Structures are given as structure tokens and as C-alpha cells.
N, C-alpha and C positions, 0 to 999 in steps of 0.2 A: 331688282327683279327684271328679267328680260321679257319684254312683251313683243310678240311677233304677230303681225296682222298681214296675212298673205293677201287678203283682198286689197289692201292699201298698195301693195306692190304691183298690182295688175292695173295698168293704165287703160287698157282697152275694155270697155264695158261689155262688149260682146263676149270676150274671152272669160270675163268674170262670170257672166250669166251662164255660159257653158260649163264652167267649173262647178258652180252651185247646182246646176241641173244634173250633172254627173253624180255629184254627192247625193242628191235627193234620190236619184235612180237607184244607186247602190244601197242606200238606206232602206228603200222600199223592198229591194230584192232580199236583203237580210231579214226584214220583218216578215216577208212571205215564208222564208225558211223557218223562222221561229214559229209562225202560225202552223206550218205543216207538221212540225214536231208536236205541237200541242194537239193538233187534230189526230195524230197517231195515238197519243195518250188517251184522248177521248174515245177513239174507236175501241181500244183495249178495255176501257171501263164499260162501254156500251155492251160489249160481248158478254161481260159479267161471268166469266168462266168460273170464278170462285164462288159465285152465288151470294156474295156478301152485300151487294147493292140492292136497295129497294127500287121499286118502279119509279118512285119520285126522283131518286138520285139518277137513275138512268135517263129519265126525261130531261133532267137538268143538264146532263152531259150532252144529250142530243141538241139542246138549245145552245149550249156553249159551242158545240161543233158548228152549228148553223151560223152563229155569229162570226166565228173564225173564218169560215168559208166565204161569208159576205165580205169580211175585211180583205181577204185575199183577192176577191174579184175587184174590189175598189182599188187596191194597190196595183194590180196588174193593169187595170184600165189607165190609171195615172201613169204608170211606167210606159204604156203604149203612147200616151200623149207626150211624155218627156222624150222618148226615143224619136218620135216623129219630129219634134221641135229641134232636137240636136241634129238629126239627119238633114233637115232642111237648111241648116245654117252653113 
């Protein structure tokens, strides 16, 4: 079985750190997109156009939406730090 370790091929630690920071940045960006999709679903459930959800279920969706928004703020803040770190290098 062929094992490839890209990090082992990078002799310069600064380049390796930059690569991993870029990967982390992109991972955060993708997670933000996933959270945004989940927020849109929560919004539709909160609207309750069909009238099938109870008030308890609507409150649960509002709490879920708040958690997703909090997660997005944290990810965006982290990406700002990663971007500043990469820009300064």
C-alpha cells in the first residue's frame, strides 16, 4: 500500500504551517456554508407555514438556529485570525 505524506515532503516549516493554515481556513469556510444551509432550513421550520409544528418545536428550531449562528461567528473570527496570520507571512 502506497502511503504519501505531503507534510514530510515539505522541508520548510513556514511553508508547512502556511499549507495547514490554508486547509484550516477552507475547512472553516465550508463549515460556514453547511451552517448557512442548516440555518435556512431552520428558518423555513420557524415560519411553520404548514402549521404542523408546535410552539415547543418552533422554540427548539430557534435555539438550533442561534447555536448555528454562534458557530458561524466563531468560525468567521477564526478565519479572520488565520487570514491575518497568512497575510503577515
